[in-house]
N, CA, C and O atoms as a GROMACS GRO file, in nm:
protein
  400
    1UNK      N    1   8.153   4.240  11.292
    1UNK     CA    2   8.076   4.312  11.193
    1UNK      C    3   7.927   4.294  11.223
    1UNK      O    4   7.883   4.184  11.254
    2UNK      N    5   7.852   4.402  11.214
    2UNK     CA    6   7.709   4.399  11.240
    2UNK      C    7   7.636   4.325  11.128
    2UNK      O    8   7.666   4.346  11.010
    3UNK      N    9   7.542   4.239  11.163
    3UNK     CA   10   7.467   4.163  11.063
    3UNK      C   11   7.377   4.255  10.984
    3UNK      O   12   7.321   4.350  11.037
    4UNK      N   13   7.364   4.225  10.854
    4UNK     CA   14   7.276   4.304  10.768
    4UNK      C   15   7.132   4.275  10.805
    4UNK      O   16   7.099   4.162  10.841
    5UNK      N   17   7.045   4.374  10.797
    5UNK     CA   18   6.905   4.355  10.832
    5UNK      C   19   6.834   4.269  10.728
    5UNK      O   20   6.886   4.246  10.619
    6UNK      N   21   6.716   4.223  10.763
    6UNK     CA   22   6.633   4.148  10.670
    6UNK      C   23   6.550   4.246  10.589
    6UNK      O   24   6.498   4.344  10.644
    7UNK      N   25   6.537   4.221  10.461
    7UNK     CA   26   6.455   4.306  10.376
    7UNK      C   27   6.307   4.293  10.413
    7UNK      O   28   6.228   4.382  10.382
    8UNK      N   29   6.269   4.183  10.478
    8UNK     CA   30   6.129   4.162  10.518
    8UNK      C   31   6.082   4.272  10.612
    8UNK      O   32   5.962   4.300  10.618
    9UNK      N   33   6.173   4.333  10.685
    9UNK     CA   34   6.138   4.437  10.783
    9UNK      C   35   6.137   4.578  10.724
    9UNK      O   36   6.109   4.674  10.795
   10UNK      N   37   6.167   4.591  10.595
   10UNK     CA   38   6.181   4.723  10.534
   10UNK      C   39   6.058   4.763  10.453
   10UNK      O   40   5.994   4.679  10.389
   11UNK      N   41   6.025   4.891  10.457
   11UNK     CA   42   5.919   4.947  10.374
   11UNK      C   43   5.986   5.002  10.248
   11UNK      O   44   6.051   5.107  10.254
   12UNK      N   45   5.970   4.933  10.136
   12UNK     CA   46   6.036   4.974  10.013
   12UNK      C   47   5.953   5.072   9.931
   12UNK      O   48   5.988   5.103   9.817
   13UNK      N   49   5.843   5.120   9.989
   13UNK     CA   50   5.755   5.211   9.916
   13UNK      C   51   5.781   5.358   9.948
   13UNK      O   52   5.718   5.446   9.890
   14UNK      N   53   5.874   5.384  10.038
   14UNK     CA   54   5.903   5.522  10.075
   14UNK      C   55   6.054   5.545  10.081
   14UNK      O   56   6.134   5.452  10.094
   15UNK      N   57   6.090   5.671  10.071
   15UNK     CA   58   6.230   5.712  10.080
   15UNK      C   59   6.259   5.754  10.224
   15UNK      O   60   6.207   5.855  10.271
   16UNK      N   61   6.341   5.677  10.293
   16UNK     CA   62   6.384   5.719  10.426
   16UNK      C   63   6.526   5.669  10.451
   16UNK      O   64   6.569   5.569  10.394
   17UNK      N   65   6.596   5.739  10.535
   17UNK     CA   66   6.737   5.712  10.559
   17UNK      C   67   6.761   5.575  10.621
   17UNK      O   68   6.861   5.510  10.589
   18UNK      N   69   6.673   5.530  10.710
   18UNK     CA   70   6.692   5.399  10.773
   18UNK      C   71   6.685   5.288  10.668
   18UNK      O   72   6.765   5.195  10.673
   19UNK      N   73   6.592   5.297  10.576
   19UNK     CA   74   6.582   5.196  10.469
   19UNK      C   75   6.703   5.203  10.379
   19UNK      O   76   6.757   5.099  10.340
   20UNK      N   77   6.747   5.323  10.344
   20UNK     CA   78   6.865   5.338  10.259
   20UNK      C   79   6.987   5.274  10.323
   20UNK      O   80   7.062   5.202  10.257
   21UNK      N   81   7.007   5.300  10.451
   21UNK     CA   82   7.123   5.241  10.522
   21UNK      C   83   7.112   5.088  10.526
   21UNK      O   84   7.212   5.018  10.508
   22UNK      N   85   6.992   5.037  10.551
   22UNK     CA   86   6.972   4.892  10.557
   22UNK      C   87   6.999   4.828  10.421
   22UNK      O   88   7.064   4.724  10.413
   23UNK      N   89   6.948   4.889  10.314
   23UNK     CA   90   6.972   4.836  10.181
   23UNK      C   91   7.120   4.844  10.145
   23UNK      O   92   7.174   4.753  10.081
   24UNK      N   93   7.186   4.951  10.185
   24UNK     CA   94   7.330   4.965  10.162
   24UNK      C   95   7.403   4.847  10.226
   24UNK      O   96   7.490   4.785  10.164
   25UNK      N   97   7.368   4.816  10.350
   25UNK     CA   98   7.432   4.704  10.420
   25UNK      C   99   7.407   4.572  10.349
   25UNK      O  100   7.497   4.488  10.341
   26UNK      N  101   7.287   4.552  10.298
   26UNK     CA  102   7.255   4.429  10.225
   26UNK      C  103   7.333   4.420  10.094
   26UNK      O  104   7.382   4.313  10.059
   27UNK      N  105   7.345   4.530  10.023
   27UNK     CA  106   7.421   4.530   9.897
   27UNK      C  107   7.568   4.501   9.925
   27UNK      O  108   7.631   4.426   9.851
   28UNK      N  109   7.623   4.560  10.029
   28UNK     CA  110   7.762   4.531  10.067
   28UNK      C  111   7.778   4.383  10.100
   28UNK      O  112   7.872   4.318  10.054
   29UNK      N  113   7.686   4.330  10.178
   29UNK     CA  114   7.694   4.189  10.215
   29UNK      C  115   7.690   4.098  10.092
   29UNK      O  116   7.768   4.004  10.080
   30UNK      N  117   7.599   4.128  10.000
   30UNK     CA  118   7.578   4.041   9.885
   30UNK      C  119   7.683   4.057   9.776
   30UNK      O  120   7.709   3.962   9.702
   31UNK      N  121   7.744   4.174   9.764
   31UNK     CA  122   7.830   4.201   9.650
   31UNK      C  123   7.975   4.234   9.682
   31UNK      O  124   8.059   4.234   9.592
   32UNK      N  125   8.006   4.264   9.808
   32UNK     CA  126   8.142   4.306   9.841
   32UNK      C  127   8.200   4.230   9.960
   32UNK      O  128   8.308   4.264  10.008
   33UNK      N  129   8.130   4.128  10.009
   33UNK     CA  130   8.176   4.052  10.125
   33UNK      C  131   8.202   3.908  10.084
   33UNK      O  132   8.124   3.848  10.011
   34UNK      N  133   8.312   3.853  10.132
   34UNK     CA  134   8.349   3.716  10.096
   34UNK      C  135   8.235   3.619  10.122
   34UNK      O  136   8.162   3.630  10.220
   35UNK      N  137   8.223   3.524  10.031
   35UNK     CA  138   8.117   3.423  10.038
   35UNK      C  139   8.178   3.286  10.062
   35UNK      O  140   8.293   3.261  10.026
   36UNK      N  141   8.101   3.198  10.122
   36UNK     CA  142   8.146   3.060  10.139
   36UNK      C  143   8.139   2.983  10.008
   36UNK      O  144   8.200   2.878   9.994
   37UNK      N  145   8.064   3.036   9.911
   37UNK     CA  146   8.050   2.972   9.780
   37UNK      C  147   8.169   3.012   9.694
   37UNK      O  148   8.183   3.129   9.659
   38UNK      N  149   8.254   2.916   9.658
   38UNK     CA  150   8.374   2.950   9.580
   38UNK      C  151   8.342   2.997   9.438
   38UNK      O  152   8.428   3.054   9.371
   39UNK      N  153   8.218   2.976   9.391
   39UNK     CA  154   8.179   3.019   9.257
   39UNK      C  155   8.131   3.164   9.253
   39UNK      O  156   8.104   3.217   9.145
   40UNK      N  157   8.121   3.228   9.368
   40UNK     CA  158   8.077   3.367   9.374
   40UNK      C  159   8.199   3.457   9.370
   40UNK      O  160   8.287   3.450   9.457
   41UNK      N  161   8.204   3.543   9.268
   41UNK     CA  162   8.317   3.635   9.255
   41UNK      C  163   8.292   3.759   9.340
   41UNK      O  164   8.186   3.821   9.331
   42UNK      N  165   8.388   3.792   9.422
   42UNK     CA  166   8.383   3.912   9.505
   42UNK      C  167   8.496   4.004   9.458
   42UNK      O  168   8.610   3.960   9.447
   43UNK      N  169   8.465   4.129   9.430
   43UNK     CA  170   8.570   4.218   9.379
   43UNK      C  171   8.680   4.241   9.482
   43UNK      O  172   8.656   4.233   9.602
   44UNK      N  173   8.801   4.270   9.433
   44UNK     CA  174   8.913   4.293   9.524
   44UNK      C  175   8.918   4.436   9.578
   44UNK      O  176   9.022   4.480   9.626
   45UNK      N  177   8.808   4.508   9.570
   45UNK     CA  178   8.800   4.644   9.619
   45UNK      C  179   8.675   4.657   9.706
   45UNK      O  180   8.585   4.574   9.699
   46UNK      N  181   8.672   4.760   9.786
   46UNK     CA  182   8.560   4.779   9.879
   46UNK      C  183   8.444   4.853   9.812
   46UNK      O  184   8.459   4.912   9.705
   47UNK      N  185   8.330   4.848   9.878
   47UNK     CA  186   8.213   4.922   9.831
   47UNK      C  187   8.243   5.071   9.827
   47UNK      O  188   8.198   5.141   9.735
   48UNK      N  189   8.316   5.120   9.923
   48UNK     CA  190   8.351   5.261   9.928
   48UNK      C  191   8.441   5.299   9.811
   48UNK      O  192   8.421   5.403   9.748
   49UNK      N  193   8.540   5.214   9.781
   49UNK     CA  194   8.629   5.241   9.668
   49UNK      C  195   8.552   5.244   9.536
   49UNK      O  196   8.587   5.319   9.445
   50UNK      N  197   8.448   5.162   9.525
   50UNK     CA  198   8.366   5.154   9.404
   50UNK      C  199   8.262   5.265   9.397
   50UNK      O  200   8.194   5.279   9.296
   51UNK      N  201   8.249   5.343   9.503
   51UNK     CA  202   8.151   5.452   9.504
   51UNK      C  203   8.008   5.402   9.515
   51UNK      O  204   7.917   5.461   9.456
   52UNK      N  205   7.988   5.294   9.589
   52UNK     CA  206   7.854   5.236   9.605
   52UNK      C  207   7.754   5.341   9.652
   52UNK      O  208   7.781   5.416   9.747
   53UNK      N  209   7.640   5.345   9.585
   53UNK     CA  210   7.530   5.432   9.624
   53UNK      C  211   7.400   5.353   9.623
   53UNK      O  212   7.383   5.262   9.542
   54UNK      N  213   7.310   5.386   9.713
   54UNK     CA  214   7.174   5.332   9.715
   54UNK      C  215   7.083   5.454   9.717
   54UNK      O  216   7.093   5.540   9.804
   55UNK      N  217   6.991   5.458   9.619
   55UNK     CA  218   6.905   5.575   9.606
   55UNK      C  219   6.761   5.535   9.578
   55UNK      O  220   6.733   5.430   9.519
   56UNK      N  221   6.671   5.619   9.623
   56UNK     CA  222   6.527   5.603   9.597
   56UNK      C  223   6.488   5.705   9.491
   56UNK      O  224   6.492   5.826   9.515
   57UNK      N  225   6.451   5.656   9.372
   57UNK     CA  226   6.413   5.742   9.261
   57UNK      C  227   6.288   5.686   9.194
   57UNK      O  228   6.275   5.565   9.174
   58UNK      N  229   6.196   5.775   9.158
   58UNK     CA  230   6.077   5.737   9.083
   58UNK      C  231   5.999   5.623   9.149
   58UNK      O  232   5.941   5.538   9.082
   59UNK      N  233   5.997   5.623   9.283
   59UNK     CA  234   5.921   5.523   9.357
   59UNK      C  235   5.986   5.387   9.367
   59UNK      O  236   5.921   5.289   9.402
   60UNK      N  237   6.116   5.380   9.337
   60UNK     CA  238   6.188   5.253   9.341
   60UNK      C  239   6.327   5.274   9.401
   60UNK      O  240   6.381   5.385   9.401
   61UNK      N  241   6.383   5.164   9.454
   61UNK     CA  242   6.518   5.167   9.510
   61UNK      C  243   6.617   5.114   9.406
   61UNK      O  244   6.591   5.013   9.340
   62UNK      N  245   6.729   5.183   9.392
   62UNK     CA  246   6.836   5.144   9.300
   62UNK      C  247   6.969   5.142   9.373
   62UNK      O  248   6.987   5.209   9.475
   63UNK      N  249   7.062   5.064   9.318
   63UNK     CA  250   7.200   5.067   9.366
   63UNK      C  251   7.291   5.079   9.245
   63UNK      O  252   7.260   5.029   9.137
   64UNK      N  253   7.404   5.144   9.265
   64UNK     CA  254   7.501   5.159   9.158
   64UNK      C  255   7.642   5.165   9.216
   64UNK      O  256   7.663   5.209   9.329
   65UNK      N  257   7.737   5.120   9.136
   65UNK     CA  258   7.878   5.132   9.171
   65UNK      C  259   7.960   5.118   9.044
   65UNK      O  260   7.913   5.066   8.943
   66UNK      N  261   8.084   5.164   9.051
   66UNK     CA  262   8.176   5.152   8.939
   66UNK      C  263   8.249   5.018   8.950
   66UNK      O  264   8.301   4.983   9.056
   67UNK      N  265   8.251   4.944   8.840
   67UNK     CA  266   8.322   4.816   8.834
   67UNK      C  267   8.469   4.847   8.804
   67UNK      O  268   8.509   4.860   8.689
   68UNK      N  269   8.547   4.857   8.910
   68UNK     CA  270   8.687   4.898   8.898
   68UNK      C  271   8.774   4.798   8.824
   68UNK      O  272   8.885   4.830   8.783
   69UNK      N  273   8.725   4.676   8.808
   69UNK     CA  274   8.802   4.576   8.735
   69UNK      C  275   8.795   4.600   8.583
   69UNK      O  276   8.874   4.544   8.508
   70UNK      N  277   8.702   4.685   8.540
   70UNK     CA  278   8.688   4.717   8.398
   70UNK      C  279   8.783   4.832   8.362
   70UNK      O  280   8.813   4.916   8.446
   71UNK      N  281   8.831   4.835   8.237
   71UNK     CA  282   8.923   4.941   8.197
   71UNK      C  283   8.861   5.080   8.212
   71UNK      O  284   8.744   5.100   8.180
   72UNK      N  285   8.939   5.173   8.258
   72UNK     CA  286   8.892   5.310   8.276
   72UNK      C  287   8.856   5.374   8.143
   72UNK      O  288   8.786   5.476   8.141
   73UNK      N  289   8.903   5.318   8.033
   73UNK     CA  290   8.875   5.374   7.901
   73UNK      C  291   8.733   5.345   7.853
   73UNK      O  292   8.688   5.406   7.756
   74UNK      N  293   8.662   5.253   7.919
   74UNK     CA  294   8.523   5.223   7.881
   74UNK      C  295   8.433   5.340   7.913
   74UNK      O  296   8.459   5.417   8.006
   75UNK      N  297   8.326   5.354   7.837
   75UNK     CA  298   8.227   5.457   7.868
   75UNK      C  299   8.159   5.420   8.000
   75UNK      O  300   8.152   5.303   8.036
   76UNK      N  301   8.109   5.521   8.070
   76UNK     CA  302   8.054   5.497   8.203
   76UNK      C  303   7.945   5.391   8.204
   76UNK      O  304   7.938   5.310   8.297
   77UNK      N  305   7.860   5.389   8.103
   77UNK     CA  306   7.751   5.292   8.098
   77UNK      C  307   7.798   5.147   8.095
   77UNK      O  308   7.725   5.058   8.137
   78UNK      N  309   7.918   5.123   8.047
   78UNK     CA  310   7.974   4.988   8.044
   78UNK      C  311   8.055   4.956   8.168
   78UNK      O  312   8.082   4.840   8.198
   79UNK      N  313   8.094   5.058   8.239
   79UNK     CA  314   8.178   5.039   8.358
   79UNK      C  315   8.098   5.046   8.487
   79UNK      O  316   8.148   5.008   8.593
   80UNK      N  317   7.976   5.094   8.480
   80UNK     CA  318   7.893   5.114   8.599
   80UNK      C  319   7.787   5.005   8.609
   80UNK      O  320   7.720   4.972   8.511
   81UNK      N  321   7.774   4.949   8.728
   81UNK     CA  322   7.665   4.854   8.759
   81UNK      C  323   7.546   4.938   8.805
   81UNK      O  324   7.563   5.028   8.887
   82UNK      N  325   7.428   4.910   8.753
   82UNK     CA  326   7.306   4.979   8.793
   82UNK      C  327   7.196   4.875   8.806
   82UNK      O  328   7.160   4.809   8.709
   83UNK      N  329   7.143   4.861   8.927
   83UNK     CA  330   7.045   4.756   8.956
   83UNK      C  331   6.928   4.811   9.036
   83UNK      O  332   6.945   4.900   9.120
   84UNK      N  333   6.811   4.758   9.010
   84UNK     CA  334   6.693   4.790   9.090
   84UNK      C  335   6.686   4.688   9.204
   84UNK      O  336   6.710   4.569   9.183
   85UNK      N  337   6.653   4.736   9.323
   85UNK     CA  338   6.643   4.650   9.441
   85UNK      C  339   6.496   4.619   9.469
   85UNK      O  340   6.414   4.710   9.479
   86UNK      N  341   6.464   4.491   9.482
   86UNK     CA  342   6.327   4.446   9.506
   86UNK      C  343   6.328   4.331   9.605
   86UNK      O  344   6.432   4.271   9.633
   87UNK      N  345   6.210   4.300   9.657
   87UNK     CA  346   6.196   4.177   9.735
   87UNK      C  347   6.204   4.059   9.640
   87UNK      O  348   6.152   4.064   9.528
   88UNK      N  349   6.269   3.953   9.683
   88UNK     CA  350   6.278   3.832   9.602
   88UNK      C  351   6.141   3.764   9.600
   88UNK      O  352   6.084   3.737   9.705
   89UNK      N  353   6.087   3.736   9.480
   89UNK     CA  354   5.957   3.668   9.472
   89UNK      C  355   5.959   3.537   9.550
   89UNK      O  356   6.049   3.455   9.534
   90UNK      N  357   5.859   3.517   9.634
   90UNK     CA  358   5.848   3.395   9.712
   90UNK      C  359   5.935   3.392   9.836
   90UNK      O  360   5.932   3.294   9.911
   91UNK      N  361   6.014   3.495   9.858
   91UNK     CA  362   6.103   3.501   9.974
   91UNK      C  363   6.104   3.644  10.028
   91UNK      O  364   6.190   3.723   9.989
   92UNK      N  365   6.010   3.678  10.116
   92UNK     CA  366   6.001   3.816  10.164
   92UNK      C  367   6.125   3.866  10.237
   92UNK      O  368   6.142   3.986  10.255
   93UNK      N  369   6.213   3.776  10.278
   93UNK     CA  370   6.335   3.817  10.346
   93UNK      C  371   6.454   3.829  10.253
   93UNK      O  372   6.563   3.865  10.297
   94UNK      N  373   6.432   3.799  10.123
   94UNK     CA  374   6.542   3.801  10.028
   94UNK      C  375   6.543   3.924   9.940
   94UNK      O  376   6.438   3.982   9.911
   95UNK      N  377   6.662   3.964   9.898
   95UNK     CA  378   6.678   4.080   9.811
   95UNK      C  379   6.704   4.032   9.669
   95UNK      O  380   6.786   3.943   9.646
   96UNK      N  381   6.631   4.091   9.574
   96UNK     CA  382   6.645   4.056   9.433
   96UNK      C  383   6.703   4.176   9.360
   96UNK      O  384   6.657   4.289   9.378
   97UNK      N  385   6.804   4.151   9.278
   97UNK     CA  386   6.869   4.255   9.199
   97UNK      C  387   6.822   4.243   9.055
   97UNK      O  388   6.848   4.142   8.990
   98UNK      N  389   6.754   4.345   9.005
   98UNK     CA  390   6.705   4.344   8.866
   98UNK      C  391   6.790   4.440   8.785
   98UNK      O  392   6.803   4.558   8.820
   99UNK      N  393   6.848   4.391   8.676
   99UNK     CA  394   6.928   4.477   8.591
   99UNK      C  395   6.846   4.587   8.527
   99UNK      O  396   6.729   4.567   8.493
  100UNK      N  397   6.907   4.702   8.510
  100UNK     CA  398   6.839   4.816   8.450
  100UNK      C  399   6.894   4.838   8.310
  100UNK      O  400   6.851   4.929   8.240
   0.00000   0.00000   0.00000
């Protein structure tokens, strides 16, 4: 598997396909790939199955996916994860997920 890029190398101030693909890879790594930390929950479904998207809107990067572990009867706002992607303060190579 190809290693995810470092966020330190990305320009988060513009919308471009290379940045979108890199952020997509980072979100997959952080949220859908097994971790060595046993306290980190990884869903039993893939990013593709969850409909993972990374988009640049209103001058910011966002990611969203459907939490398939939640009942389908829930309204979309309760079943969908929506996060803003930013550089982690004090760590230019880290990705910070801010809830929306």
